[in-house]
Structures are given as structure tokens and as C-alpha cells.
N, CA, C and O of each residue as an XYZ file, in Angstrom:
536
protein
N     -47.879     29.955    -45.602
C     -46.757     28.568    -45.327
C     -47.350     27.799    -44.369
O     -47.713     28.329    -43.320
N     -47.507     26.624    -44.565
C     -47.873     25.533    -43.741
C     -46.851     25.217    -42.753
O     -45.802     24.764    -43.212
N     -46.955     25.390    -41.238
C     -45.937     25.100    -40.471
C     -46.160     23.678    -39.678
O     -47.282     23.569    -39.182
N     -45.443     22.788    -39.521
C     -45.409     21.776    -38.681
C     -45.458     21.926    -37.509
O     -44.685     22.793    -37.103
N     -46.226     21.296    -36.548
C     -46.122     21.598    -35.115
C     -44.984     20.480    -34.734
O     -44.551     19.481    -35.309
N     -44.701     21.154    -33.442
C     -43.248     20.329    -33.006
C     -43.504     18.948    -32.866
O     -42.600     18.193    -33.222
N     -44.587     18.438    -32.405
C     -45.004     16.990    -32.492
C     -44.674     16.155    -33.844
O     -44.018     15.114    -33.876
N     -45.318     16.882    -35.066
C     -45.158     16.516    -36.244
C     -43.605     16.453    -36.778
O     -43.157     15.584    -37.526
N     -42.903     17.533    -36.243
C     -41.459     17.501    -36.896
C     -40.879     16.340    -35.888
O     -40.105     15.630    -36.531
N     -40.964     16.029    -34.898
C     -40.437     15.100    -33.984
C     -40.597     13.809    -34.644
O     -39.641     13.128    -35.016
N     -41.926     13.455    -34.794
C     -42.266     12.496    -35.490
C     -41.762     12.040    -36.955
O     -41.485     10.896    -37.315
N     -41.719     13.198    -37.680
C     -40.724     13.042    -39.101
C     -39.422     12.640    -38.803
O     -38.871     11.766    -39.472
N     -38.722     13.349    -37.595
C     -37.321     12.972    -37.538
C     -37.260     11.327    -37.132
O     -36.382     10.584    -37.570
N     -38.261     10.916    -36.287
C     -38.165      9.516    -36.098
C     -38.268      8.572    -37.313
O     -37.648      7.513    -37.408
N     -39.131      9.077    -38.246
C     -39.088      8.302    -39.481
C     -37.901      8.219    -40.098
O     -37.602      7.169    -40.666
N     -36.999      9.349    -40.087
C     -35.722      9.572    -40.815
C     -34.520      8.971    -39.895
O     -33.338      9.221    -40.131
N     -34.952      8.163    -38.835
C     -33.981      7.263    -38.087
C     -33.370      8.179    -37.125
O     -32.243      7.898    -36.719
N     -34.003      9.328    -36.664
C     -33.600     10.061    -35.525
C     -34.142      9.423    -34.043
O     -35.267      8.924    -34.038
N     -33.385      9.436    -32.846
C     -33.989      8.937    -31.659
C     -34.518     10.407    -30.966
O     -33.769     11.383    -30.998
N     -35.670     10.474    -30.431
C     -36.115     11.669    -29.765
C     -36.234     11.531    -28.460
O     -36.655     10.477    -27.983
N     -35.867     12.611    -27.675
C     -35.786     12.744    -26.099
C     -36.774     13.755    -25.840
O     -36.820     14.768    -26.537
N     -37.633     13.537    -24.808
C     -38.470     14.368    -24.459
C     -37.902     14.616    -22.848
O     -37.741     13.648    -22.105
N     -37.681     15.708    -22.498
C     -37.371     16.287    -21.005
C     -38.528     16.995    -20.524
O     -39.112     17.909    -21.107
N     -38.839     16.425    -19.264
C     -39.903     16.909    -18.660
C     -41.156     16.161    -18.537
O     -41.074     14.954    -18.765
N     -42.335     16.656    -18.213
C     -43.590     15.966    -18.403
C     -43.924     15.976    -19.926
O     -43.878     16.996    -20.614
N     -44.303     14.599    -20.435
C     -44.449     14.321    -21.636
C     -45.603     15.118    -22.181
O     -45.668     15.289    -23.399
N     -46.535     15.629    -21.368
C     -47.723     16.585    -21.807
C     -47.234     17.970    -22.027
O     -47.723     18.641    -22.937
N     -46.304     18.445    -21.259
C     -45.839     19.970    -21.259
C     -44.234     19.754    -21.060
O     -43.703     20.083    -19.999
N     -43.544     19.226    -22.060
C     -41.932     19.134    -21.924
C     -41.285     20.418    -21.876
O     -41.578     21.387    -22.576
N     -40.267     20.349    -20.883
C     -39.366     21.763    -20.743
C     -38.619     21.620    -22.211
O     -38.576     22.674    -22.844
N     -38.130     20.670    -22.728
C     -37.128     20.704    -23.751
C     -37.293     19.354    -24.456
O     -37.438     18.317    -23.810
N     -37.264     19.392    -25.931
C     -37.266     18.121    -26.672
C     -35.984     18.380    -27.518
O     -35.641     19.489    -27.929
N     -35.201     16.994    -27.760
C     -34.261     16.773    -28.500
C     -34.431     15.694    -29.413
O     -35.407     14.950    -29.316
N     -33.556     15.548    -30.296
C     -33.323     14.477    -31.416
C     -31.711     14.242    -31.686
O     -30.826     15.097    -31.712
N     -31.619     13.019    -31.853
C     -30.107     12.858    -32.064
C     -30.327     11.523    -33.185
O     -31.063     10.540    -33.105
N     -29.298     11.981    -34.309
C     -29.018     10.977    -35.337
C     -27.717     10.590    -35.306
O     -26.921     11.485    -35.589
N     -27.251      9.503    -35.041
C     -26.009      8.791    -34.788
C     -25.406      8.188    -35.773
O     -25.747      7.052    -36.101
N     -24.245      8.967    -36.505
C     -23.238      8.629    -37.426
C     -22.404      7.502    -36.781
O     -22.627      7.081    -35.646
N     -21.447      7.055    -37.574
C     -20.349      6.180    -36.908
C     -19.571      6.985    -35.993
O     -19.369      6.566    -34.853
N     -19.113      8.103    -36.378
C     -18.039      8.854    -35.757
C     -18.683     10.084    -34.960
O     -18.046     10.417    -33.960
N     -19.683     10.711    -35.202
C     -20.396     11.962    -34.661
C     -21.821     11.451    -34.610
O     -22.293     10.356    -34.914
N     -22.478     12.775    -34.047
C     -23.944     12.830    -33.968
C     -24.438     14.208    -34.450
O     -23.759     15.208    -34.217
N     -25.412     14.269    -35.006
C     -26.219     15.417    -35.380
C     -27.329     15.555    -34.276
O     -28.194     14.685    -34.166
N     -27.293     16.672    -33.452
C     -28.181     16.931    -32.508
C     -29.268     18.009    -32.610
O     -28.812     19.077    -33.019
N     -30.403     18.018    -32.385
C     -31.385     19.123    -32.597
C     -31.976     19.343    -31.382
O     -32.600     18.360    -30.981
N     -31.996     20.477    -30.520
C     -32.627     20.752    -29.411
C     -33.585     21.860    -29.535
O     -33.186     22.961    -29.917
N     -34.939     21.635    -29.214
C     -36.065     22.433    -29.337
C     -36.379     23.109    -27.927
O     -36.482     22.277    -27.025
N     -36.518     24.160    -27.622
C     -36.905     24.832    -26.554
C     -38.244     25.490    -26.686
O     -38.837     26.056    -25.768
N     -38.662     25.356    -27.931
C     -40.018     26.124    -28.269
C     -39.876     26.427    -29.721
O     -38.791     26.312    -30.291
N     -41.097     26.860    -30.394
C     -41.121     27.110    -31.714
C     -40.246     28.232    -32.156
O     -39.974     28.429    -33.340
N     -39.820     28.952    -31.177
C     -38.945     30.380    -31.564
C     -37.317     30.187    -31.332
O     -36.462     30.888    -31.873
N     -37.045     29.024    -30.360
C     -36.021     28.941    -29.817
C     -35.507     27.310    -29.994
O     -36.012     26.398    -29.339
N     -34.316     27.094    -31.086
C     -33.992     26.007    -31.222
C     -32.459     25.890    -31.634
O     -31.985     26.839    -32.258
N     -31.744     24.931    -31.369
C     -30.329     24.849    -31.672
C     -29.996     23.460    -32.412
O     -30.718     22.481    -32.223
N     -28.941     23.413    -33.214
C     -28.781     22.224    -33.667
C     -27.203     21.936    -33.803
O     -26.622     23.015    -33.926
N     -26.406     20.961    -33.820
C     -24.855     21.004    -34.019
C     -24.764     19.392    -34.372
O     -25.646     18.533    -34.404
N     -23.440     19.331    -34.607
C     -22.789     18.069    -34.744
C     -21.570     17.942    -33.915
O     -20.676     18.786    -33.845
N     -21.616     16.841    -33.313
C     -20.513     16.537    -32.181
C     -19.903     15.122    -32.384
O     -20.524     14.088    -32.629
N     -18.513     15.288    -32.227
C     -17.784     13.763    -32.284
C     -18.235     13.086    -31.465
O     -18.563     13.672    -30.433
N     -18.436     11.730    -31.523
C     -18.711     10.889    -30.358
C     -17.826      9.828    -30.167
O     -17.454      9.267    -31.198
N     -17.377      9.396    -29.055
C     -16.811      8.340    -28.497
C     -17.481      7.690    -27.659
O     -18.602      8.150    -27.441
N     -17.177      6.726    -27.076
C     -17.918      5.713    -26.145
C     -18.678      6.514    -24.913
O     -19.747      6.176    -24.405
N     -17.879      7.641    -24.559
C     -18.453      8.265    -23.195
C     -19.107      9.519    -23.467
O     -19.650     10.161    -22.568
N     -19.072      9.958    -24.860
C     -19.632     11.315    -25.052
C     -21.053     11.739    -24.617
O     -22.011     11.035    -24.937
N     -21.198     12.746    -23.974
C     -22.426     13.148    -23.538
C     -22.839     14.144    -24.685
O     -22.278     15.237    -24.755
N     -23.825     13.776    -25.593
C     -24.133     14.679    -26.671
C     -25.038     15.819    -26.215
O     -25.201     16.741    -27.015
N     -25.461     15.857    -25.393
C     -26.284     17.061    -24.541
C     -25.203     17.953    -23.805
O     -25.631     19.013    -23.349
N     -24.141     17.728    -23.664
C     -23.290     18.761    -23.243
C     -21.877     18.470    -23.859
O     -20.972     17.847    -23.304
N     -21.854     19.043    -25.124
C     -20.767     18.858    -25.924
C     -19.558     19.801    -25.573
O     -19.752     20.947    -25.166
N     -18.195     19.223    -25.763
C     -17.268     20.155    -25.289
C     -16.777     20.899    -26.544
O     -16.392     22.056    -26.380
N     -16.743     20.303    -27.922
C     -16.569     21.018    -29.015
C     -17.714     20.370    -30.049
O     -18.245     19.260    -30.001
N     -17.890     21.394    -30.941
C     -18.948     21.022    -31.944
C     -18.142     21.118    -33.489
O     -17.052     21.690    -33.502
N     -18.533     20.716    -34.406
C     -17.903     20.976    -35.844
C     -18.854     21.720    -36.607
O     -18.493     22.182    -37.689
N     -20.263     21.939    -36.109
C     -21.110     22.799    -36.986
C     -22.151     23.207    -35.860
O     -22.364     22.449    -34.914
N     -22.719     24.290    -35.977
C     -24.062     24.785    -35.035
C     -24.717     25.864    -35.508
O     -24.130     26.771    -36.098
N     -25.865     25.853    -35.308
C     -27.087     26.783    -35.684
C     -27.989     26.902    -34.649
O     -28.229     26.102    -33.745
N     -28.520     28.113    -34.901
C     -29.494     28.662    -33.732
C     -30.370     29.464    -34.216
O     -29.950     30.523    -34.681
N     -31.941     29.164    -34.244
C     -32.832     29.855    -34.836
C     -34.142     29.401    -34.452
O     -34.223     28.693    -33.448
N     -35.366     29.752    -35.213
C     -36.499     29.013    -34.902
C     -36.786     27.507    -35.070
O     -35.887     26.974    -35.721
N     -37.627     26.770    -34.739
C     -37.430     25.329    -34.609
C     -37.375     24.988    -36.257
O     -36.534     24.249    -36.768
N     -38.529     25.734    -37.030
C     -38.389     25.152    -38.389
C     -37.016     25.343    -39.159
O     -36.496     24.451    -39.829
N     -36.544     26.486    -39.001
C     -35.231     26.964    -39.582
C     -34.200     26.062    -39.086
O     -33.290     25.698    -39.830
N     -34.281     25.702    -37.948
C     -32.940     25.203    -37.392
C     -33.100     23.724    -37.741
O     -32.102     23.061    -38.021
N     -34.418     23.144    -37.734
C     -34.552     21.615    -38.447
C     -34.083     21.587    -39.889
O     -33.265     20.722    -40.201
N     -34.500     22.407    -40.757
C     -34.196     22.604    -42.215
C     -32.707     22.490    -42.303
O     -32.250     21.795    -43.210
N     -31.796     23.163    -41.368
C     -30.669     23.391    -41.315
C     -29.868     21.971    -41.103
O     -29.033     21.506    -41.879
N     -30.348     21.359    -39.795
C     -29.615     20.111    -39.409
C     -29.970     19.032    -40.701
O     -29.143     18.196    -41.066
N     -31.225     19.165    -41.290
C     -31.198     18.006    -42.262
C     -30.515     18.222    -43.546
O     -30.608     17.369    -44.428
N     -29.754     19.427    -43.739
C     -28.844     19.677    -45.078
C     -27.370     19.639    -44.628
O     -26.511     19.947    -45.455
N     -27.055     19.326    -43.522
C     -25.565     19.132    -43.359
C     -25.125     17.917    -44.256
O     -25.749     16.856    -44.287
N     -23.928     18.193    -45.019
C     -23.541     17.053    -45.650
C     -23.092     16.026    -44.773
O     -22.516     16.357    -43.736
N     -23.293     14.705    -45.071
C     -22.877     13.449    -44.139
C     -21.349     13.557    -44.041
O     -20.616     13.940    -44.953
N     -20.941     13.144    -42.733
C     -19.863     13.002    -42.246
C     -18.751     12.207    -43.658
O     -19.211     11.304    -44.356
N     -17.511     12.669    -43.829
C     -16.711     12.312    -44.929
C     -16.871     12.935    -46.307
O     -16.028     12.831    -47.198
N     -18.162     13.668    -46.420
C     -18.424     14.330    -47.620
C     -17.393     15.508    -47.751
O     -17.117     16.167    -46.748
N     -16.929     15.733    -48.735
C     -15.981     16.566    -49.109
C     -16.480     18.180    -48.573
O     -15.613     19.041    -48.423
N     -17.757     18.451    -48.341
C     -18.358     19.662    -48.029
C     -18.833     19.524    -46.387
O     -19.305     20.471    -45.758
N     -18.628     18.243    -45.856
C     -19.064     18.198    -44.547
C     -18.069     19.007    -43.657
O     -16.864     19.004    -43.907
N     -18.701     19.821    -42.429
C     -17.963     20.521    -41.601
C     -16.895     19.739    -40.757
O     -17.126     18.603    -40.343
N     -15.719     20.398    -40.520
C     -14.618     19.755    -39.815
C     -14.223     20.499    -38.807
O     -13.882     19.991    -37.739
N     -14.221     21.827    -39.028
C     -13.552     22.858    -37.939
C     -14.249     22.683    -36.582
O     -15.470     22.632    -36.433
N     -13.217     22.588    -35.496
C     -13.938     22.590    -34.130
C     -14.098     23.786    -33.526
O     -13.135     24.547    -33.435
N     -15.314     24.116    -33.037
C     -16.018     25.269    -32.420
C     -16.208     25.136    -31.044
O     -16.302     24.010    -30.556
N     -16.296     26.425    -30.158
C     -16.918     26.205    -28.910
C     -18.340     26.135    -29.203
O     -18.811     26.866    -30.074
N     -19.127     25.249    -28.496
C     -20.346     25.197    -28.552
C     -21.068     26.575    -28.054
O     -20.491     27.310    -27.252
N     -22.184     26.844    -28.501
C     -22.998     28.111    -27.881
C     -23.679     27.417    -26.722
O     -24.041     26.243    -26.786
N     -23.843     28.199    -25.643
C     -24.590     27.645    -24.352
C     -25.853     27.042    -24.597
O     -26.301     26.236    -23.781
N     -26.497     27.350    -25.656
C     -27.957     26.406    -26.128
C     -27.560     25.103    -26.566
O     -28.455     24.265    -26.674
N     -26.311     24.757    -26.856
C     -26.016     23.328    -27.105
C     -26.150     22.425    -26.121
O     -26.195     21.227    -26.402
N     -26.236     22.875    -24.808
C     -26.174     22.163    -23.705
C     -27.557     21.955    -22.998
O     -28.354     22.881    -22.848
N     -27.753     20.848    -22.633
C     -28.981     20.493    -21.619
C     -28.569     20.278    -20.262
O     -27.861     19.302    -20.011
N     -28.950     21.122    -19.294
C     -28.111     20.611    -18.008
C     -28.789     19.370    -17.481
O     -29.932     19.034    -17.792
N     -27.868     18.616    -16.532
C     -28.243     17.453    -16.040
C     -29.547     17.620    -15.319
O     -30.354     16.697    -15.432
N     -29.830     18.528    -14.687
C     -30.846     18.710    -13.940
C     -32.327     18.890    -14.540
O     -33.369     18.679    -13.920
N     -32.198     19.365    -16.002
C     -33.293     19.555    -16.760
C     -33.523     18.125    -17.560
O     -34.450     18.049    -18.366
N     -32.786     17.164    -17.354
C     -33.069     16.035    -17.849
C     -33.943     14.852    -17.514
O     -34.089     13.855    -18.222
N     -34.520     15.093    -16.314
C     -35.500     14.038    -15.617
C     -36.866     14.742    -15.468
O     -36.893     15.923    -15.120
N     -37.858     14.144    -15.688
C     -38.093     12.826    -16.189
C     -37.578     13.080    -17.647
O     -37.462     14.203    -18.139
N     -37.241     11.726    -18.370
C     -37.081     11.868    -19.699
C     -37.953     10.550    -20.453
O     -38.103      9.411    -20.009
N     -38.370     11.028    -21.511
C     -39.225      9.810    -22.362
C     -38.135      9.908    -23.800
O     -37.696     10.906    -24.370
N     -37.927      8.442    -24.088
C     -37.055      8.413    -25.142
C     -37.920      7.490    -26.297
O     -38.391      6.370    -26.101
N     -37.982      8.221    -27.447
C     -38.762      7.595    -28.447
C     -37.875      7.208    -29.625
O     -37.571      8.020    -30.498
N     -37.504      6.039    -29.620
C     -36.450      5.336    -30.763
C     -37.091      5.723    -32.095
O     -38.250      6.102    -32.263
N     -36.044      5.546    -33.099
C     -36.281      5.756    -34.298
C     -37.340      4.835    -34.949
O     -37.229      3.678    -34.544
N     -38.128      4.984    -35.658
C     -39.260      4.104    -36.386
C     -38.634      3.357    -37.323
O     -38.165      3.987    -38.271
N     -38.474      1.956    -37.311
C     -37.718      0.964    -38.045
C     -38.329      1.201    -39.499
O     -39.513      1.475    -39.692
N     -37.429      1.068    -40.430
C     -37.903      0.858    -41.861
C     -38.211     -0.560    -42.290
O     -37.937     -1.498    -41.541
N     -38.746     -0.736    -43.418
C     -38.891     -2.105    -43.997
C     -37.586     -2.672    -43.831
O     -37.367     -3.668    -43.141
N     -36.575     -1.919    -44.579
C     -35.238     -2.696    -44.814
C     -34.528     -3.203    -43.365
O     -33.733     -4.138    -43.260
N     -35.034     -2.323    -42.260
C     -34.505     -2.737    -40.974
C     -35.160     -3.991    -40.423
O     -34.584     -4.706    -39.603
N     -36.169     -4.200    -40.811
C     -37.293     -5.361    -40.573
C     -36.839     -6.621    -41.267
O     -37.286     -7.744    -41.033
N     -35.691     -6.248    -42.347
C     -35.439     -7.449    -43.346
C     -36.453     -7.529    -44.469
O     -36.467     -8.592    -45.090
N     -37.318     -6.569    -44.838
C     -38.331     -6.673    -46.049
C     -37.518     -5.818    -46.981
O     -36.821     -4.870    -46.618
N     -37.666     -6.228    -48.178
C     -36.999     -5.694    -49.290
C     -37.683     -4.411    -49.748
O     -37.245     -3.789    -50.716
């Protein structure tokens, strides 16, 4: 089976309109995260290595800290590749199969404030539609 590297996974997420956060030195990050913002919630992926990753959906309002959720409506914890697969298959908000139950987040859903510096933010890669091209 062909495994994508963490860098390749993060680049693919950016192509899918996720914003990527690299916490720690860019050459050897402590934690990488990615966020896909919906209108009322965000899907979050946290990678702590190839063998340890978490993903969750969190309701968002103006002051929501997506890296310290109080409650989540879905969460998954496994290896990086399985967690990525899981987060990319969550039904979109409003879908009849979308998760709505509120859950206590697992401790791995949190990135402590002291672990968030330095940070490099890689914005989503714009699509042709974003640039006004048909």
C-alpha cells in the first residue's frame, strides 16, 4: 500500500480548501493541524506523528478556539492515514447523516497554548473558481 507522507497529506488538504497550521519549527514541527471551516462548525485534524492523530467537528462562533474545544459533535483517534480518511468522510453539516450529538472531547483534541508557538499558517490553495475562472 502506498502511504502518503505527512507533507503530502497536508498539501492535499490545502487543495481541498483546508487551512494548515504547523506548530513548532517548520523543519521539525511538534504538531501539525488542519481546519476546514463550514458556516457553523469546523472540521479539525491534529497530527502528532504518523501513528497518533485526532480529528473532530466543533461548533464555531466568533470566539471559538478550535484547538481547545469545549464540546465536539464527532471525534476520531488513530493513525494519521486512518484519521485523515475518517475526517474526509464526515457528512457535511445539515446532511441527515451529519453528527449532531455533543460529546466531551478527548484530551488529544486540544493543542495547549504553549505548544502553539511558533506557528506557520498555510492558507488553502485557491481554486480556479475562487479566482473567478470558470
